[in-house]
N, C-alpha and C positions, 0 to 999 in steps of 0.2 A: 550767386549765379541766377538771381531772379530775372535778370535781363537776357539771359541765354535761353534760346528755345529748347526746352527739355522734353521733346517728344522721344519716347522710348526707341522707336524705330530709327529716328535720325541719329541718335547716339549710338545705337548698335551698328549701323552701317556707316557711320562716320561721314555724313553728307558734307558737301562743300559748304553749304549754308551753316551747318552746325559748327564746322571748324572755324568759319569766319566769325561767328558770334562768340565762340569760346576765345578766340584770339583777341577780339575787341575787348571782351571782359577782362582778360589778363592785362592788356595794355592799359585799360582804364585803372585797374587796381594798382599797377606799378606806378602810374603817373601820380595817383593820390598818395602812395607810400613815399614817393619822392617829395611831394609837397609838405608832408608832415615829417620829413626827415627820418624815415624808418625803413628804407630799402634794405639796410643791413639786417633787419629783423624779419625779412619776408618769409623765411623758412622756419621760423620759430613758432611754437604753439602760443596762442594768446595768453594762456595761463601762466606761461613762464616769464611774461613781460612784467616790468614794474608797473605800478598803478598809473603813473604818468604816461608811460608808453601805451597802456591799455586805453586810456582816455583818447589819446591821439589816434589810435587804431580805430576806435569807435567813430570818430569824426571821419576818417578816411573811408571807412565802410559805408557810412551814411552818404558821403559824396559820390560814391560809385554808383548810387542809385539815381543820380542826376536830379536831386530834389529842387523844387522851386524855392523852398525856404526850409531852414533847419532851426528849430527852437531848442536852445541849450539851457537846461535848468543848472545854474551855478557851474559853468564850465570849468572853472579853476578850483572847485571845491576838492580838498584833500590833496592838492598838489603843493610841493615845496616851491620856494621862489625860483629855483633853477628850472624846474619843470614848467612853471608858469611862463617863463621867457621863451621856452622852446617852440 
């Protein structure tokens, strides 16, 4: 939620701008969950996911911040062949 305006008062009174920013953040999160094929895990805690799923979730979370570049150190480290292909 770093992209969402987190002013305390805006959240308390639930302003239109706050609701729009929150909605856009959720849309962006679900978009990236679709890209990494994890929409079915959207309501699961990250700690309950397999290692491969956690790695894909990390990438999706990073992409939600709209980075210009992401540097991944051994992105397939610790993944089995099936997870590497996902």
